[in-house]
C-alpha positions as CSV (number, residue, x, y, z in Angstrom):
1,M,13.1,-23.4,-28.2
2,P,15.4,-22.4,-25.3
3,I,14.3,-19.8,-22.9
4,Y,16.7,-17.0,-21.6
5,G,15.6,-14.9,-18.6
6,G,11.9,-15.8,-19.2
7,M,11.9,-14.9,-22.9
8,T,12.3,-17.2,-25.9
9,H,15.3,-16.7,-28.1
10,D,13.1,-15.0,-30.8
11,N,11.8,-12.4,-28.4
12,R,15.2,-11.1,-27.3
13,G,15.5,-9.0,-30.5
14,R,12.2,-7.3,-29.8
15,F,13.2,-6.5,-26.2
16,P,16.8,-5.4,-26.3
17,A,18.7,-4.9,-23.0
18,D,19.5,-1.3,-23.9
19,S,15.7,-0.6,-23.7
20,A,15.4,-2.0,-20.2
21,F,14.3,0.2,-17.2
22,V,13.7,-0.4,-13.5
23,V,10.8,1.5,-12.0
24,Q,10.5,1.8,-8.2
25,F,7.1,3.2,-7.0
26,A,6.8,5.2,-3.8
27,K,4.4,4.0,-1.3
28,P,1.3,6.1,-1.7
29,H,0.2,8.2,1.3
30,A,-3.5,8.0,0.2
31,P,-5.5,5.7,-2.1
32,D,-5.9,8.6,-4.6
33,A,-2.3,9.8,-4.4
34,P,-0.5,10.5,-7.7
35,L,1.9,7.9,-9.1
36,A,5.4,8.8,-7.9
37,G,8.7,7.1,-7.7
38,R,12.1,6.6,-9.4
39,I,13.1,5.2,-12.8
40,E,16.5,4.1,-13.9
41,H,17.7,3.1,-17.4
42,I,19.7,-0.1,-16.9
43,T,22.5,0.2,-19.4
44,S,23.3,4.0,-19.0
45,G,22.5,4.3,-15.3
46,R,20.5,7.5,-16.0
47,A,17.9,7.9,-13.3
48,R,15.1,10.4,-12.4
49,R,12.4,10.8,-9.9
50,F,8.9,11.2,-11.2
51,Q,5.7,12.7,-9.6
52,D,3.2,11.4,-12.2
53,A,2.8,9.1,-15.1
54,T,3.6,11.9,-17.6
55,Q,7.0,12.5,-16.1
56,L,7.7,8.7,-16.0
57,M,6.8,8.3,-19.7
58,A,8.7,11.5,-20.7
59,F,11.9,10.0,-19.2
60,V,11.4,6.8,-21.1
61,A,10.8,8.6,-24.3
62,E,13.8,10.9,-23.8
63,V,16.2,7.9,-23.1
64,L,14.8,5.9,-26.0
65,A,15.1,8.9,-28.4
66,A,18.7,9.4,-27.4
67,L,19.4,5.7,-28.0
68,D,17.7,5.9,-31.4
69,G,19.8,9.0,-32.2
70,N,23.0,7.2,-31.2
71,Q,22.1,4.2,-33.3
72,S,21.3,6.3,-36.3
73,A,24.7,8.1,-35.9
74,E,26.5,4.9,-35.6
75,T,24.8,3.5,-38.7
76,S,25.6,6.6,-40.8
77,E,29.2,6.5,-39.7
78,T,29.7,2.9,-40.8
79,Q,28.1,3.2,-44.2
80,P,30.1,4.5,-47.1
């Protein structure tokens, strides 16, 4: 089976590009420093800084929910 970008052809549907994010972590000032950095949604370019894992995951959930809402709206518009 051919491989595209490290994934098999069958896995591309499970990992669509519109669900891809880049996460950049800030260099911690101390070993016990909270997780901090920046996250960007690849296809929309939306980005946000985060100060902890809760903020990081909240952004991911927000973007994916918006995508799901857009896909639901597109589906209902195309169906009779």
